[in-house]
C-alpha positions in Angstrom: -50.6 0.4 11.6 -51.3 -3.2 12.8 -48.8 -5.9 12.1 -49.9 -9.5 11.8 -47.3 -12.0 13.1 -45.8 -14.0 10.2 -45.4 -17.7 10.7 -42.5 -18.0 8.3 -40.5 -15.7 10.5 -41.6 -17.5 13.7 -43.0 -14.3 15.1 -44.5 -14.3 18.6 -44.5 -10.8 20.0 -43.8 -10.3 23.7 -46.8 -8.4 25.2 -46.7 -8.9 29.1 -45.4 -5.7 30.7 -44.4 -7.4 33.9 -42.3 -10.0 31.9 -40.7 -7.2 29.9 -39.8 -5.4 33.1 -38.3 -8.5 34.5 -36.2 -9.2 31.4 -34.9 -5.6 31.4 -33.9 -6.0 35.0 -31.9 -9.1 34.2 -30.2 -7.4 31.2 -29.4 -4.3 33.4 -28.7 -1.9 30.5 -26.7 1.2 31.3 -26.3 4.5 29.4 -23.7 4.4 26.6 -23.4 0.7 26.4 -23.2 -0.8 22.9 -26.1 -3.2 22.6 -27.7 -5.1 19.7 -31.2 -6.5 19.7 -32.0 -9.5 17.5 -35.6 -9.5 16.2 -37.1 -6.4 17.9 -40.5 -7.0 16.3 -43.0 -4.5 17.7 -40.4 -2.9 20.0 -41.8 -4.2 23.3 -38.3 -4.8 24.6 -36.7 -2.2 22.3 -38.4 0.8 23.8 -37.3 0.2 27.5 -33.8 -0.7 26.4 -33.3 2.4 24.2 -34.7 4.6 27.0 -31.9 3.4 29.3 -29.1 3.1 26.7 -29.6 6.2 24.6 -28.9 4.3 21.4 -29.5 0.7 20.2 -28.7 -1.3 17.1 -31.5 -3.7 16.0 -31.4 -6.6 13.5 -34.8 -7.1 11.8 -35.5 -9.4 8.8 -39.2 -8.3 8.3 -39.2 -5.4 5.8 -42.4 -3.8 7.2 -41.1 -3.9 10.8 -37.7 -2.6 9.7 -39.4 0.4 8.0 -41.3 1.1 11.2 -38.2 0.9 13.4 -36.3 3.3 11.1 -38.7 6.0 12.2 -37.1 5.9 15.7 -34.0 8.3 15.6 -32.2 6.4 18.4 -32.2 3.1 16.6 -29.6 1.9 14.0 -31.6 -0.7 12.0 -29.8 -3.6 10.3 -32.4 -5.1 7.9 -31.0 -8.6 7.5 -31.2 -12.3 8.3 -29.2 -12.5 11.6 -27.4 -15.6 10.2 -25.8 -13.3 7.6 -24.7 -10.6 10.1 -21.0 -10.1 10.8 -21.0 -9.1 14.4 -17.3 -8.3 14.4 -18.0 -5.9 11.5 -21.0 -4.5 13.4 -18.8 -3.8 16.5 -16.4 -2.0 14.2 -19.1 0.2 12.7 -20.3 1.1 16.2 -16.7 1.8 17.2 -16.7 -0.5 20.2 -14.6 -3.5 21.2 -17.5 -5.6 22.6 -21.2 -5.8 22.1 -24.0 -6.8 24.5 -26.5 -8.9 22.5 -30.1 -9.5 23.5 -33.3 -10.8 21.8 -36.4 -12.8 21.7 -35.0 -15.3 19.2 -37.2 -17.0 16.5 -37.7 -20.4 18.0 -37.5 -22.1 14.6 -33.9 -21.1 14.1 -32.7 -20.4 17.6 -30.0 -23.1 17.5 -28.4 -21.9 14.2 -28.3 -18.4 15.7 -26.5 -19.6 18.8 -23.9 -21.4 16.7 -23.6 -18.4 14.4 -22.8 -16.1 17.4 -20.3 -18.6 18.6 -18.0 -17.4 15.8 -18.1 -13.9 17.2 -17.7 -14.6 20.9 -14.5 -12.5 21.1 -16.4 -9.3 20.4 -19.3 -10.1 22.8 -19.6 -9.0 26.4 -22.7 -11.0 27.2 -26.0 -12.3 25.7 -29.5 -12.4 27.1 -32.0 -14.4 25.0 -35.6 -15.5 25.2 -35.7 -19.1 23.9 -37.9 -22.2 24.1 -37.5 -23.6 27.6 -36.5 -26.9 26.1 -33.5 -25.3 24.3 -32.4 -23.5 27.5 -32.6 -26.7 29.4 -30.3 -28.3 26.8 -27.9 -25.4 26.9 -27.3 -25.5 30.7 -27.6 -29.3 31.1 -25.3 -31.4 33.2 -23.7 -34.7 32.2 -25.8 -37.9 32.7 -29.1 -36.1 32.0 -31.5 -36.5 29.1 -31.0 -32.8 28.1 -27.2 -33.0 27.9 -25.9 -33.1 24.3 -24.0 -31.4 21.5 -25.5 -28.0 22.3 -24.5 -28.3 26.0 -20.9 -29.1 25.2 -20.3 -26.6 22.4 -21.9 -23.7 24.4 -20.5 -24.6 27.8 -17.0 -24.6 26.2 -17.3 -20.8 25.5 -19.9 -19.5 27.9 -21.0 -19.4 31.5 -24.7 -19.8 31.3 -27.7 -19.4 33.6 -31.4 -19.8 33.2 -32.6 -16.6 34.8 -36.4 -16.3 34.1 -39.3 -18.5 33.2 -41.8 -17.1 30.7 -45.3 -18.6 30.2 -46.9 -18.8 26.7 -49.6 -16.2 27.6 -46.9 -13.5 27.8 -46.9 -13.5 23.9 -49.2 -12.6 21.1 -49.9 -15.0 19.6 -49.1 -17.5 22.5 -46.6 -20.2 21.4 -47.3 -23.8 22.1 -44.3 -24.1 24.4 -42.9 -22.6 27.6 -40.1 -20.1 27.2 -37.1 -19.0 29.3 -34.5 -16.3 29.4 -30.8 -17.4 29.5 -27.8 -15.3 30.4 -24.6 -16.2 28.5 -21.2 -14.7 29.5 -18.1 -15.6 27.5 -15.5 -17.5 29.5 -12.3 -15.5 29.9 -10.0 -18.4 29.4 -11.7 -21.1 27.3 -9.9 -24.3 26.4 -7.7 -23.8 23.4 -9.4 -26.2 20.9 -10.2 -26.1 17.2 -13.9 -25.3 17.0 -14.5 -27.3 13.8 -12.7 -30.3 15.3 -14.6 -30.1 18.6 -17.9 -29.8 16.7 -17.2 -32.9 14.6 -16.0 -34.8 17.6 -19.1 -34.0 19.6 -21.5 -34.6 16.7 -20.0 -38.1 16.2 -20.2 -38.8 19.9 -23.9 -37.9 20.2 -24.9 -39.4 16.8 -26.2 -42.6 18.5 -27.0 -41.6 22.1 -28.1 -45.0 23.3 -25.0 -46.8 22.2 -21.6 -46.9 23.9 -19.1 -44.6 22.5 -16.9 -47.5 21.1 -19.5 -47.8 18.3 -19.3 -44.1 17.3 -16.5 -42.0 18.7 -14.3 -45.0 19.3 -14.3 -45.9 15.6 -13.8 -42.2 14.6 -10.7 -42.0 16.9 -9.3 -45.3 15.5 -9.6 -43.9 12.0 -7.5 -41.0 13.2 -5.0 -43.3 14.9 -5.8 -41.6 18.2 -7.7 -44.1 20.3 -5.4 -43.5 23.3 -6.7 -43.9 26.8 -10.1 -42.2 26.3 -12.8 -44.4 27.9 -15.2 -45.3 25.1 -17.1 -47.8 27.4 -19.5 -45.0 28.2 -22.4 -43.3 26.5 -21.9 -39.8 25.1 -24.1 -38.2 27.8 -21.8 -39.6 30.6 -18.7 -37.6 29.4 -18.2 -34.2 31.1 -17.5 -31.2 28.9 -13.9 -30.9 30.2 -13.2 -34.5 28.9 -14.5 -33.6 25.4 -12.3 -30.5 25.5 -9.2 -32.3 26.7 -9.7 -34.9 23.9 -10.1 -32.2 21.2 -7.0 -30.4 22.5 -5.0 -33.7 22.3 -6.2 -34.4 18.8 -5.2 -30.9 17.7 
């Protein structure tokens, strides 16, 4: 049966076989690995993955697509909003210590998904995601660039990341109005020991007014905590490297 892409789910189905092959090469699935695909859709990526893995878990919110996917005996279908999925519990159900996670993420909720997965990074081996190119640029951005921000700091704290593949709009049906890219995310083996909620609040305050010097935002926040110290607030948020934000969060902890 035909399936019409649903705007409310942000559905754009990957259709270009050469792009699919390129993504599978970057993921490099091997038999027996425990992998989870977010948003399998019409199974364009699912099929080549399960052929190489033997089994695959998929998370699909669309009821009609989930029913279609259940017809495949090698798939374990989790019919759910990915933001409600406990990936640690899923790893337990699959009887594995770590999961490989892949997917063509819905662009309208890609950032919330990335932050949701951040909670489960200890049970994740790696992640390969198709995202809006603009989001990938922000994820991997360096300090003192326009793309560098809260997303850069929070994700670079826990992951080594690499933009591995550019994907044009015409690779999808229907074509999105933006360029896409595939990012590889590998959890860091020894991340800085900081409180995630504290770091998140700190960075959110810092980038709340990008054009102003930090003394107007983070400086006041630090003073309220009695922790002004020697952190240089005569800079803009985008000028501060990730390591300095982490060191400040560790000191506050």
